[in-house]
C-alpha positions as CSV (number, residue, x, y, z in Angstrom):
1,M,-20.9,13.5,-0.8
2,S,-22.9,14.0,-4.1
3,G,-22.6,11.2,-6.7
4,T,-20.0,11.5,-9.4
5,R,-22.8,12.3,-12.0
6,E,-23.9,15.3,-10.1
7,I,-20.4,16.3,-9.3
8,K,-18.7,16.5,-12.8
9,P,-21.5,18.9,-14.3
10,K,-21.5,21.1,-11.0
11,I,-17.7,21.4,-11.6
12,R,-17.8,22.5,-15.1
13,R,-20.7,24.7,-14.8
14,I,-18.5,26.6,-12.1
15,L,-15.2,26.5,-14.1
16,S,-17.1,27.3,-17.4
17,R,-17.2,30.8,-16.1
18,E,-13.4,31.3,-15.4
19,L,-11.4,28.9,-17.9
20,P,-11.2,29.4,-21.6
21,P,-13.7,27.2,-23.1
22,G,-11.0,24.9,-24.9
23,L,-9.8,24.1,-21.2
24,L,-12.9,22.4,-19.8
25,E,-12.3,19.1,-21.5
26,A,-8.9,19.0,-19.7
27,L,-10.7,19.0,-16.5
28,P,-9.8,15.7,-14.3
29,K,-12.4,13.1,-14.8
30,H,-11.1,10.9,-12.3
31,W,-9.7,11.5,-9.1
32,V,-8.9,9.5,-5.6
33,M,-10.0,10.5,-2.2
34,V,-8.0,9.3,0.9
35,G,-10.0,10.0,3.7
36,D,-11.1,13.8,3.3
37,V,-8.0,14.5,1.3
38,L,-8.3,14.6,-2.5
39,I,-5.7,13.4,-5.0
40,L,-6.2,15.2,-8.3
41,P,-4.4,14.6,-11.6
42,I,-3.9,18.1,-13.2
43,R,-2.7,18.3,-16.9
44,P,-0.2,20.8,-17.7
45,E,-2.3,23.1,-19.7
46,L,-4.4,23.6,-16.5
47,E,-1.1,24.9,-14.8
48,P,-2.1,28.5,-14.5
49,Y,-5.4,27.5,-13.0
50,K,-4.6,24.5,-10.8
51,R,-5.2,26.1,-7.6
52,R,-8.5,27.6,-8.6
53,V,-9.5,24.2,-10.0
54,A,-8.6,22.4,-6.8
55,E,-10.5,24.8,-4.9
56,V,-13.7,24.1,-6.6
57,Y,-13.1,20.5,-6.7
58,A,-12.7,20.5,-3.1
59,R,-15.7,22.7,-2.4
60,V,-18.1,20.4,-4.3
61,I,-16.5,16.9,-3.5
62,G,-16.1,18.0,0.4
63,A,-12.4,17.7,0.8
64,K,-10.4,19.7,3.2
65,A,-7.1,19.6,1.1
66,V,-6.1,18.7,-2.5
67,L,-2.7,17.3,-3.7
68,R,-1.8,17.3,-7.2
69,K,-1.1,13.4,-8.2
70,G,2.8,12.9,-8.5
71,H,5.2,10.3,-8.1
72,I,6.6,7.7,-5.4
73,H,10.2,7.8,-5.1
74,G,13.0,6.5,-2.6
75,E,13.8,3.6,-0.7
76,T,10.6,4.3,1.7
77,R,8.5,4.9,-1.0
78,K,7.7,8.6,-0.4
79,P,4.8,10.5,-2.1
80,N,5.8,13.7,-4.3
81,Y,2.6,15.4,-4.3
82,E,2.2,19.1,-4.7
83,L,-0.3,21.0,-2.3
84,L,-2.6,22.9,-4.2
85,W,-5.4,23.7,-1.8
86,G,-5.8,23.5,2.1
87,S,-3.2,23.1,4.7
88,D,-3.9,19.9,6.6
89,T,-3.0,16.8,4.7
90,V,-3.3,14.3,7.9
91,T,-6.7,12.3,7.5
92,V,-8.3,9.1,8.8
93,H,-9.2,6.7,5.9
94,V,-11.7,3.9,6.9
95,E,-12.0,0.7,4.9
96,N,-13.4,-2.4,5.5
97,G,-13.7,-1.6,9.0
98,V,-10.0,-0.7,9.5
99,K,-9.1,3.0,10.4
100,Y,-5.7,4.3,8.6
101,K,-4.4,7.4,9.9
102,L,-1.8,9.1,7.8
103,D,-0.4,12.3,6.0
104,V,-1.4,11.6,2.3
105,A,1.3,14.2,1.3
106,K,4.2,12.5,2.9
107,I,3.1,8.7,3.0
108,M,2.0,6.2,0.4
109,F,-1.6,5.1,0.4
110,S,-3.0,3.2,-2.7
111,P,-6.6,3.0,-2.8
112,A,-6.1,0.7,-5.7
113,N,-4.7,-1.8,-3.3
114,V,-7.8,-2.4,-1.6
115,K,-8.7,-6.0,-2.7
116,E,-5.2,-7.2,-1.3
117,R,-6.1,-5.5,2.0
118,V,-9.2,-7.0,2.1
119,R,-7.9,-10.3,1.1
120,M,-5.3,-10.3,4.0
121,A,-8.0,-9.9,6.4
122,G,-9.3,-13.3,5.1
123,V,-6.1,-15.3,4.8
124,A,-5.0,-14.7,8.6
125,K,-5.8,-17.1,11.1
126,P,-6.4,-16.5,14.8
127,G,-3.3,-16.5,17.0
128,E,-0.9,-16.8,14.1
129,L,2.2,-15.0,14.2
130,V,2.8,-12.5,11.2
131,V,5.9,-10.6,10.7
132,D,5.1,-7.5,8.5
133,M,8.5,-6.6,6.8
134,F,7.4,-3.3,5.3
135,A,4.6,-2.4,7.5
136,G,3.9,1.2,6.7
137,I,1.0,2.7,8.5
138,G,-0.3,-1.2,9.0
139,H,-1.6,-1.4,5.3
140,L,-1.8,-5.1,5.0
141,S,-1.3,-6.4,8.8
142,L,-3.9,-4.2,10.5
143,P,-6.7,-6.1,8.8
144,M,-5.1,-9.3,9.9
145,A,-5.2,-8.0,13.6
146,V,-8.6,-6.1,13.5
147,H,-10.5,-9.1,11.9
148,K,-8.7,-12.3,12.7
149,K,-6.9,-11.5,15.9
150,A,-3.5,-12.4,14.3
151,R,-0.4,-11.6,16.1
152,V,1.6,-9.2,14.5
153,I,5.3,-8.0,14.6
154,A,5.2,-4.8,12.3
155,I,8.4,-3.4,11.3
156,E,8.8,0.4,9.7
157,K,11.9,2.0,8.9
158,D,10.8,5.4,8.3
159,P,10.2,7.4,11.9
160,Y,7.6,9.6,10.5
161,T,5.3,6.7,9.0
162,F,6.0,4.6,12.3
163,R,4.4,7.4,14.3
164,F,1.2,6.7,12.4
165,L,1.6,2.9,12.6
166,V,2.0,3.1,16.5
167,E,-1.1,5.5,16.3
168,N,-3.1,3.4,14.0
169,I,-2.7,0.2,16.2
170,W,-4.2,2.1,19.1
171,L,-6.8,3.7,17.0
172,N,-8.1,0.2,16.1
173,G,-7.7,-1.2,19.7
174,V,-5.1,-3.9,18.3
175,Q,-2.4,-3.0,20.9
176,E,-2.5,-6.3,22.7
177,L,-1.9,-8.1,19.3
178,M,0.5,-5.8,17.2
179,T,3.9,-4.8,18.2
180,P,5.7,-2.2,16.3
181,Y,9.3,-2.0,15.5
182,N,11.0,1.3,14.2
183,M,14.0,-0.3,12.5
184,D,15.3,-1.7,9.0
185,N,13.8,-5.2,8.9
186,R,17.3,-6.5,7.8
187,D,18.2,-5.6,11.5
188,F,15.5,-7.6,12.9
189,P,17.1,-10.3,15.2
190,A,14.5,-12.9,15.4
191,E,14.5,-16.1,13.4
192,N,12.4,-18.9,12.7
193,V,9.3,-17.0,14.3
194,A,6.6,-16.5,11.7
195,D,3.7,-18.4,10.6
196,R,3.3,-16.0,7.8
197,V,5.4,-13.1,6.5
198,L,4.3,-10.0,4.6
199,M,6.5,-8.5,1.8
200,G,4.5,-5.6,0.8
201,Y,7.2,-4.0,-1.1
202,V,8.2,-3.5,-5.1
203,V,10.8,-2.9,-7.3
204,K,13.7,-4.4,-4.9
205,T,11.7,-6.9,-3.0
206,A,13.9,-9.7,-4.1
207,D,16.9,-8.1,-2.1
208,F,14.9,-9.0,1.1
209,I,14.0,-12.8,0.1
210,P,16.8,-14.2,2.2
211,K,15.9,-12.1,5.4
212,A,12.0,-13.5,4.9
213,L,13.1,-16.8,4.7
214,S,15.2,-16.6,8.2
215,I,12.3,-15.2,9.6
216,A,9.7,-17.8,8.5
217,K,9.0,-21.0,10.3
218,D,9.2,-24.3,8.4
219,G,6.1,-24.4,6.5
220,A,5.2,-20.5,6.7
221,V,3.5,-18.8,3.9
222,I,5.3,-15.7,2.6
223,H,3.3,-13.0,0.5
224,Y,5.9,-11.8,-1.7
225,H,5.2,-8.5,-3.5
226,N,7.1,-7.1,-6.5
227,T,6.8,-5.1,-9.8
228,V,7.2,-7.3,-12.9
229,P,7.4,-6.4,-16.5
230,E,4.8,-8.0,-18.5
231,K,7.4,-9.8,-21.0
232,L,8.5,-11.9,-17.9
233,M,5.0,-13.0,-17.0
234,P,4.0,-15.3,-15.7
235,E,7.3,-17.2,-14.7
236,E,8.1,-14.0,-12.9
237,P,8.0,-13.2,-10.1
238,F,7.8,-16.6,-8.5
239,A,10.8,-18.0,-10.6
240,T,12.9,-15.3,-8.9
241,F,11.7,-16.3,-5.6
242,K,12.1,-19.7,-6.0
243,K,15.6,-19.5,-7.4
244,V,16.8,-17.7,-4.1
245,A,14.9,-19.9,-1.8
246,E,16.7,-22.9,-3.3
247,D,20.0,-21.2,-3.0
248,Y,19.6,-20.8,0.7
249,G,18.3,-24.4,1.1
250,Y,14.6,-23.9,0.8
251,E,11.9,-25.5,-1.2
252,A,9.3,-23.1,-2.5
253,E,5.6,-24.0,-3.3
254,K,3.5,-21.5,-5.3
255,L,0.0,-21.3,-3.6
256,N,-1.4,-18.5,-5.3
257,E,-0.6,-15.6,-7.6
258,L,-2.6,-12.4,-8.2
259,V,-2.0,-9.1,-10.4
260,I,-2.8,-6.1,-7.9
261,K,-2.3,-3.2,-10.3
262,R,-0.6,-1.6,-13.4
263,Y,2.5,-0.1,-11.8
264,A,3.9,1.7,-15.0
265,P,3.4,1.2,-18.8
266,G,4.3,-2.6,-19.4
267,V,4.8,-3.4,-15.8
268,W,2.6,-5.1,-13.0
269,H,2.4,-5.2,-9.3
270,V,2.0,-8.9,-8.6
271,V,1.8,-11.1,-5.4
272,V,2.8,-14.5,-4.8
273,D,1.7,-16.5,-1.8
274,V,4.6,-18.9,-1.3
275,R,4.8,-21.7,1.0
276,V,8.4,-22.2,2.3
277,S,10.1,-25.1,3.9
278,R,13.7,-26.3,4.5
279,K,15.3,-29.1,2.3
280,G,14.9,-32.2,3.9
281,E,12.6,-31.1,6.5
282,Q,9.4,-31.5,4.6
283,N,8.3,-34.9,5.7
284,L,9.7,-34.7,9.6
């Protein structure tokens, strides 16, 4: 693939012969590649030319399909992307030595979360048991198994996403370490089993704190993600987690807190690493 400095002038040269002169400045200056599928933001003024614009970007960049950037919606965080060019949106995205196979048109994957996926590979410990409550295609837990040989119970509710989770476990050769469950994590029956719990969800993650606490062993670490209005930071999201934990008889100790990315204007995606212990058992 050519460097970005070469790509943009080449695209402009091609489209300058086809677009009204004033629209050249509306061409996308930034884009996202997931595997060989391109996610492209298209401004409204380019609407009549969107498919041709997508084709030119795809041919110059080397993408097999182009999706128009849209919104994520619903409980299972489904993307609402428009297919502009190509037909096959299933791809394999390789990052930090981990292979993620997914359908980019139907399954959320945020390249902006790369630092957190890499970080998870670093915090995991060999042999520990991790419960990933919102596994998706293995976004956060695959790096733990691949790089640190952690044992993982990966729970994913959506059947279509679950198919790719299972495939990714085999694709990365960690089938002896990862056990996938296609279910709502609230129905997961085991308690007091996890050394580490992943809560890679947003907006309504607080609703699942009681379940995470029941899954966690005493002294376990929970990686709690949520979206937080900037005006509530830095107290949130830990204040809510601590309050719920105390209501259920747990102490919560904040170990680390990181801002992952901007989620919406004035709202940030934040992760807090919390060690939890049952009240009265800390010194046992």
